C-alpha positions in Angstrom: 44.0 -87.9 -132.2 46.3 -90.6 -130.8 43.8 -93.0 -129.4 45.1 -94.5 -126.4 42.3 -97.5 -126.0 39.5 -99.4 -127.7 35.8 -98.9 -127.2 33.8 -101.9 -126.7 29.9 -101.1 -127.4 28.5 -104.4 -125.1 24.8 -105.7 -124.4 23.0 -104.9 -121.9 20.1 -107.6 -122.8 20.5 -111.1 -122.7 24.1 -111.7 -123.8 25.6 -109.6 -121.3 27.1 -111.9 -118.5 28.2 -114.1 -121.1 29.9 -111.3 -122.9 31.7 -109.8 -119.1 32.7 -113.2 -118.6 34.6 -113.7 -121.7 35.8 -110.5 -121.0 36.9 -111.3 -117.3 38.7 -114.8 -118.1 40.5 -112.8 -121.1 41.7 -110.3 -118.1 40.3 -107.7 -119.1 37.6 -106.9 -116.8 37.9 -107.2 -113.1 35.9 -106.8 -110.0 31.5 -107.0 -110.5 29.7 -105.3 -113.7 25.4 -105.5 -113.5 23.6 -105.0 -116.3 21.1 -103.2 -114.8 23.8 -100.4 -113.1 22.8 -96.8 -114.5 26.5 -96.6 -115.7 27.3 -96.2 -119.6 30.9 -96.5 -119.0 32.9 -99.0 -117.9 37.2 -98.2 -118.1 39.5 -101.4 -117.6 43.0 -100.9 -118.7 43.3 -99.7 -122.6 39.6 -100.4 -122.8 36.4 -98.6 -122.7 33.2 -100.4 -122.3 29.2 -98.8 -123.8 26.9 -100.8 -122.2 24.1 -100.1 -125.0 20.6 -101.6 -125.2 21.5 -104.6 -127.7 19.4 -103.6 -130.9 22.6 -100.6 -131.0 25.2 -101.6 -131.0 25.9 -101.8 -134.6 24.4 -98.7 -135.1 27.5 -97.5 -132.2 30.1 -99.7 -134.8 28.7 -98.7 -137.7 28.9 -94.9 -136.7 32.3 -94.7 -135.2 31.3 -94.6 -131.6 32.2 -97.9 -130.3 35.3 -99.2 -132.4 34.1 -103.1 -131.6 31.1 -103.9 -130.3 29.2 -108.0 -129.6 25.5 -108.5 -130.8 23.4 -111.8 -132.0 23.0 -112.4 -135.6 19.4 -111.8 -135.5 20.9 -108.3 -134.6 22.6 -107.4 -136.7 20.2 -108.6 -139.7 17.8 -106.6 -138.4 20.0 -103.7 -138.4 21.5 -103.9 -141.7 24.2 -102.1 -140.3 27.2 -102.2 -142.4 29.9 -104.1 -140.0 32.4 -106.7 -140.2 30.9 -110.0 -138.0 35.0 -111.4 -137.4 33.9 -114.0 -135.3 31.4 -115.7 -133.5 31.7 -115.6 -129.8 30.2 -119.3 -128.9 27.6 -117.6 -126.7 23.7 -116.9 -127.2 22.5 -120.1 -129.1 18.7 -120.8 -129.8 17.1 -122.5 -132.1 14.6 -121.7 -135.2 11.5 -123.5 -136.0 9.3 -123.0 -138.7 5.9 -123.8 -138.6 3.3 -123.4 -141.4 1.2 -125.5 -142.8 2.1 -127.6 -146.2 -0.2 -126.3 -148.7 0.7 -122.4 -147.5 4.3 -121.2 -149.0 4.0 -118.2 -148.0 2.4 -117.4 -144.1 4.9 -119.1 -141.6 4.6 -118.9 -137.8 8.7 -118.5 -136.5 9.4 -120.1 -132.3 13.0 -118.5 -131.3 13.9 -121.1 -128.7 16.9 -119.8 -126.5 19.2 -122.3 -124.5 
């Protein structure tokens, strides 16, 4: 099969607007794209964008439905998908804080603060 486009899985969650902005700046996407759209595929010159739940992005890439995808480190770690992480886009930054009693080394409370 002669494939003439790249399929990209995009998260419909918290990273959506930042991700769309990157593709617009690169001149790949134009026009309005909304995360709450019922549209599941956006076609652009040489690209098909699949709008999926953030937690599904690694699965789409791992099983070849998408060639590449955009996902947060947390999603990649939780999914345990066998995919490569070639580049950090510098979006979706958060701070992780760990709290617990000094004498307790087994129970911790994690607080994730999104910027």
